[in-house]
Phi, psi and omega in degrees: 000125181247124182260128167278087196299316181298319178302320183283319181285336170297314179296321178296317182300316182275346181262341181249131183302143179284005171284350173283109190225160174286168179305331180273003178095358179287131178298134176229028183296323179290322180296306183292324178297318179295319178300319177293322177300311182297318179301317180292319179297317179294318181297317185280327190245344173048057177288150173282321181238146178214130180233126173273105183272133190244153172273096173287333176212107186282345180220073186303140183300324183293332175283320181294325178300323182282317178227097185303334181282357184302115180054021184297325183289347179272354183283123180265328185221128170230121186260153179292340181281359178082020177291157181300150175297152178241129178291147180288100185243134179306140185305323183270358175271315185309316180293344180277340185296314176298328177294316177304315181296317180296319181293316178300318180295318180293325176292329185092017175276124185303133180230118187232120171222145184231129182307133178087004183224153174273165176302324178305321182290321176297316179297317179298319180291315180295323178297318179295330182274344187295138180272341183230192181301150182228132169252123178256121181257114185202151170260015182252114183292344178305329185281359173300336180297342182270350182300131185206101182299323184298328180259000180074030180261121179224160177252131173257108186258117183294128175263318176213106189060213175243007176280339178236105186242139172275115180277107186261110173239186185292327179296319179294318180297318181295322180290320185278316188241347181081013179225165172262187184302316183293336180268351186294321181297319178295321177299312181297321180297316184289316184281336184085167181210098182303328182293337177251005180072026178265119186290331185070186177264118182306133178086354178253098179273186186298315182293319178295317179300317179297320179294319178297319179293323178294324182283316189249000171095304181202183183299318180299320179294323179294314182290329175294325179294330178300325182270359181253107183298341180273348183292146184277078173239143174288157178303322181290322177297315180299318181294313183295318179293322178297318181288342183262014185303320182298315178295314183297332181291326185256337187299324181304322181292331180281316187282320183281136179291147179291145177244010186229035180293132178286095187281145173283170174284138178199162179252111183279352185299134179291124184285147175275340179207170185294144178290321183230083185301321183294314179295319180296320179297318179295319178294319180298319180289315183298319187253002177061051186281341167042229188298326182299315180291318181296321178296320179294315179300320179295319179296318179296319179297323182286000000 
């Protein structure tokens, strides 16, 4: 089980009241909400291995170089001194992220982030290396591109907390979007994605993109058809795709998750008990983690 951790703690932050606080009054709603999410996921799905995948860089420079608009609207601060961009994060969430990291480490739950890469890239690399079935837990549809029935790779998309999950496999993707997992990245690239600052090909919406992929197979097949006067493209489609060649040339590297992230050594095995009980106890007292932590510990023991 691979967790898109930021996606989950964002959901926890907005789903758990900020009246949930540490003894000193600091909000810990994202921390406790995430612990409850993990406990529920482990209880319901019983994974042997679990990795909390982290955004070491939520807007990698190599992606921005290719498409400058990539996540540009999410940037809250850009300084003249050349400091890294900062994602627009709620003021009371940012201080909780280091606490989440400390608690996961004390529990012994593997936490993996790699400089220069997003959590999606870590998830893509780990999925490619997995010898058995993989469940990816994320609220980010970009990861639908990893769905692969033959390898047992599916996305569990939270609908309400993590107790109600949309099980995304290839049959669901074909019914919803008209493509399978391998075609989803091309679909997203063509239609664009305002939430990620991807312009897409003007005039090519989701339904048109799906039809083009069904007719020509993949992005390369579509672009080859642009140069084939006999190919069944409307004049406007041919014109729009031809004018978008520069974007289409670079977008695949931006849209597709990396599969070659240089991962550190780590143990993905789900722990039966905390790795560092003393540190965990201190964190629990300091941050008032209470029932959420105890419920997770009980689930891990079971």
